[in-house]
C-alpha positions in Angstrom: -52.7 21.3 -25.3 -49.6 19.9 -26.8 -50.1 17.4 -29.6 -46.6 16.0 -30.1 -43.7 14.8 -27.9 -41.0 14.8 -30.4 -40.5 16.5 -33.8 -38.5 15.2 -36.6 -36.7 18.0 -38.6 -35.8 17.5 -42.3 -33.8 19.6 -44.7 -33.8 22.5 -45.3 -34.7 23.3 -41.7 -32.0 21.2 -39.8 -29.6 24.1 -39.5 -32.4 26.7 -38.9 -33.3 25.2 -35.5 -29.8 25.3 -34.1 -30.5 28.7 -32.8 -34.0 28.1 -31.9 -33.6 25.4 -29.3 -32.8 25.7 -25.6 -30.4 22.8 -25.3 -28.3 21.1 -28.0 -26.7 17.6 -27.7 -23.0 17.2 -28.3 -23.9 15.7 -31.8 -26.1 18.7 -32.6 -23.3 21.1 -31.6 -20.6 19.4 -33.6 -22.9 19.0 -36.7 -24.5 22.5 -36.2 -27.8 20.9 -37.3 -30.7 19.2 -35.6 -33.0 16.5 -36.8 -35.0 15.8 -33.6 -36.5 18.1 -31.1 -37.8 16.7 -27.8 -40.7 18.7 -26.4 -41.4 16.6 -23.4 -39.7 19.1 -21.0 -40.3 22.7 -20.4 -37.7 23.5 -23.0 -36.6 22.5 -26.5 -34.0 19.7 -26.3 -32.4 19.0 -29.8 -30.2 16.3 -31.0 -28.7 15.1 -34.4 -29.1 11.3 -34.8 -27.6 11.6 -38.3 -24.2 12.2 -36.7 -24.4 8.9 -34.7 -25.9 6.9 -37.7 -23.2 7.9 -40.1 -20.5 6.9 -37.6 -22.2 3.6 -37.0 -22.5 2.9 -40.7 -18.8 3.6 -41.3 -18.0 1.0 -38.6 -19.7 -1.7 -40.7 -16.9 -1.5 -43.4 -14.3 -4.2 -42.7 -11.6 -2.6 -44.9 -9.7 0.6 -44.6 -9.6 0.8 -48.4 -13.0 2.0 -49.5 -14.2 5.2 -51.1 -17.2 7.3 -50.1 -19.0 9.6 -52.5 -20.9 12.6 -51.2 -23.7 14.1 -53.2 -25.0 17.5 -52.1 -23.7 20.0 -49.6 -26.4 20.0 -46.9 -26.0 19.1 -43.1 -25.3 15.4 -43.9 -22.4 16.2 -46.2 -21.0 18.4 -43.5 -21.3 15.6 -40.9 -19.6 13.2 -43.2 
């Protein structure tokens, strides 16, 4: 029997599961990484909520004059 409905994927496996899933959301395709796999269907449906979250966070800045520092080179840095 299945024990989980959804899996959360963390680094360093986010990029690995891109080729392992049956369906990728638009955000997963753009980011070429997944952080959530939905197992409730008869296939693996993957998305990347990091992509959406980063965009929402950028909207919270009221000025066009700000600086962003990226530390690392993993999937989140590529999304940024």
